C-alpha positions in Angstrom: 0.0 0.1 -0.1 1.3 3.9 -0.7 -0.8 5.2 1.5 1.1 7.6 4.2 -0.9 9.5 6.9 0.5 13.0 7.7 1.7 14.3 10.9 0.0 12.2 14.3 -2.4 10.4 12.1 -2.4 6.6 11.7 -3.8 4.2 9.3 -5.5 1.3 11.2 -7.1 -2.4 9.7 -10.1 -3.4 12.3 -9.4 -6.9 13.5 -12.5 -9.2 12.7 -15.1 -9.8 15.8 -15.5 -13.0 16.6 -18.6 -15.1 15.6 -19.3 -17.0 18.8 -19.8 -16.0 22.5 -17.7 -18.3 24.8 -20.9 -20.2 25.3 -20.9 -21.5 21.6 -23.6 -18.9 20.7 -23.0 -17.8 17.0 -23.6 -13.9 16.6 -25.2 -13.2 13.3 -23.9 -10.1 11.5 -26.4 -7.7 12.1 -26.2 -8.3 16.0 -22.2 -7.9 15.8 -20.8 -4.6 16.9 -17.6 -3.1 15.2 -14.2 -4.4 16.9 -12.6 -1.9 19.0 -9.1 -3.5 18.5 -6.8 -3.4 14.8 -3.5 -3.6 13.9 -1.7 -0.4 12.9 -0.9 -0.3 9.0 1.2 2.7 8.8 1.8 5.8 11.0 2.6 9.6 10.0 6.0 11.4 10.8 5.0 12.9 14.1 3.6 16.3 16.0 5.6 19.1 15.1 6.5 20.9 18.4 6.6 25.0 18.7 10.3 25.2 18.2 10.3 23.0 15.1 11.3 19.6 16.6 9.6 16.4 15.3 7.9 14.1 18.2 8.0 10.8 16.6 5.1 8.9 17.3 4.5 6.0 20.4 3.0 3.2 17.8 4.6 1.7 14.8 3.2 -0.4 12.3 2.2 -3.8 13.0 1.1 -2.8 16.8 -2.1 -4.2 17.6 -4.0 -1.4 19.6 -7.4 -0.7 21.5 -9.1 2.4 20.2 -12.6 4.3 21.0 -15.7 3.5 20.2 -16.6 6.5 17.8 -12.4 7.1 16.9 -11.3 7.8 13.6 -12.9 8.2 9.9 -13.5 5.3 8.0 -11.9 5.2 4.6 -11.8 2.4 1.6 -8.6 2.2 0.2 -7.4 -0.4 -2.6 -10.6 -2.5 -1.7 -10.1 -2.9 1.9 -12.1 -0.9 4.6 -9.5 0.9 7.3 -9.5 3.7 9.8 -7.5 6.8 10.0 -7.2 8.7 13.2 -4.9 11.1 15.9 -2.6 9.3 18.0 -4.6 10.7 20.8 -7.7 8.5 20.0 -5.3 5.4 20.8 -6.3 4.0 24.2 -3.3 1.7 24.3 -0.8 -1.3 23.0 -2.2 -4.9 23.2 0.5 -6.5 23.7 
């Protein structure tokens, strides 16, 4: 993929939701919620301070992250649904 987000933005691919509950009940597509977990595909260069220095982001491509329910903007790139969000929308890195 040739897309690179700008500044403090991150490109994220959602992790697929589970098909079954822990008790074995199959969840239909209409009842599934969008997952709040994803994988970082690409990151911007970082935030620019008032003195002109660039502070790199804490996340990197390949990190598994958790983000808020209404975070980011949904985009479709090369036939794939992705999210673009600011680093501040990321709640944490799953590790």
